[in-house]
N, C-alpha and C positions, 0 to 999 in steps of 0.2 A: 725834286718832291718833295717832300718829308710827309710821314706821315704819323699819327700821335696816338695807338693806338690802348686801350683799360678800357676794365668795368666799367659799368653806372657808376657814378659816384667819387672818381676814384682823381677825377682833377686838369680832366682832359684839356678841356673848355678852357679851364684859366689858365693852361700852361698855352695850349696855343692864342690864346686871348694877350695876355704877354708877351711873344713872339711877335705879335702879329705889332703888338704898335709898338717894340722897342724898333722893330725894326723900315714903319712906316709907309711908305706907300712904295716903294720895292717888292712887298710882300700880300698877298694874295690867304685870307680864310677861305676856305672851298666843304665845310663838315661835308658827316657821312646827313645827318640827319636829318639836310634839306631830303635826303632820299630816299625818308619815310613812306609809309601807300597812306593816302590820301584814309581820313573814318572812314569817312561813307563809305571805299574802298574793302577796310577791314572788315567793316562792317557784315559786308558782300562775302568777303568768305571768310566769315566764323571767325577773322584773328586779332578779332578789337582789342579782348580782351588779354592777350600776350604783344599786345602793343611793347617792339625795342627788339621780339626777336629773329632770328635772322628769312624767315620768309616775311616778314611784314616791313618788309623797305624793298624799293628797287636796284640789287645789287646791279642788275644788266644796265643799268644805266646808270649806276655812280662809275663804273667799271669802262662806259663810253664818251661820262666827262673827264676823268681822268686820262683816259687815251687823249681826246682832245687838245688840254688843255697841255699836253705832250706836243704837237703836233703842230698844231696851232695857233703861229711864234705873232703876228700877223696882225688880230683884231680881236677886240674883246670879245672874252667865252663870257654866258652868263652862264653863270648855278645855283639852286633850285637854297631859302634858305627854314628851315624848324623855327617857326612862330612858337614858342610852348604854351604861350597864357593865347593861342588861338586851339593847340594842338594839333593842327595841321602844317604841311611844306607851302614854301608860296612860290611859282616856280617868277624866275629870272628876274631876284630880287636882291644878288650877289656878282656886279661885275667883275672880273678879272684883263682889267685891260694889258696889251699889249707892252707896256711896261713895265708889267712884272716881272719881274727875279727869281721867287723864291714863292710855293704856291704850300701853303702850309692844309693838311690832309685830318682833318682826327673823327675818330672811329672806335665803337667798340668791336664792327668785327676785322679789321684790317690785316692782324696780325690773321684769323683762320683756314686754317689747310684743306678744309673741304669744297672742293666746287659747288659754284661758281670761285666765291668767295678768294678763293686758292692764286687765282689770278690777278687782286688785289697788288701784292707786296711787290710785283714785276713791274709795277708801275712807281716804282716808290724809290728814289734814291738814299733813299734814308727811312729807317724805320723805328720808333722810340719804345717806349712800353712804361706805363704811366703807372703804379699800383705806390697804397697806398692800405695802412695796418685796415684792417678790413673792421673793426667796433669803428672807425674813425668816418671809414667810408661811407658804411650804413645812414650810421648818424647822419652825416651830409646829406644824404638819398632820402632819408625819410624827409629833411626838411625842406629837401628843395621840392620834393610831392606837397608840400602843408602848405608850400608857399605859394605850390600853381592850380588850389582849388582842398586836392582831398582832404580826408577828415584823419587824424593823427591814424587813427584802426588802420581805413586804406591806406593809409600812406603804407603804416609798415607791412600793411598785409603784402601792400606789389610790390616791396623791398623785397618782400621773402620769395617771394611766388613768383612773382613776375622777373623779375630785375636778377632775382641769387643766383639763378641758372643758366641766366645770361652772361653773368660778370666768371663762373664756374666754366661755362662754351669759351671763354674770350683769354682767358687765360694758360689757358689750354695751347695757345701760338705764343706766349711769350718769349721763346727760344726762338723766335723767328722774327725778335730784335733785334736792334743794331743796337742800342742805350736802351737800356733798364735805368727809369727818373722817380727816385723816394720821395712821391710828393708829402707833402707833414700838415 
């Protein structure tokens, strides 16, 4: 199991997608984003304005799925996906058949040292940290938010007020990575 961590907008999903594309059916991508709490639950908890922060994910469900992928080798395991166009996770959207030899998972907090996130690192055979020039990363992040419906001002505000504190936390786990990948 390969984990790819990095700040929002650093290129984790792009790198993971390229690996999966190159490896074909022997590999499967299981993104952490599928474990976002549903919008209705974020609103109930008062966390919708911070979506993407560590406490806006079902970390225990994510840990359980990765553990299951390690041990249930004889049957298809289903993982959730995250649909940015809906801003919602979709259960059972990603099949991981027994023929898969490499599971690639990517997300912000794979290298986080705070419990319960710290349990993730032990489930990864290898962990990569993706980094990108800060100005480029922020620019790409703002562009992504605009592409999914926010105004330019809303996108900049979200990137700086919500995403940036998460990016700073993610950076703290950088030293727990086996490989540092410099994104372009």
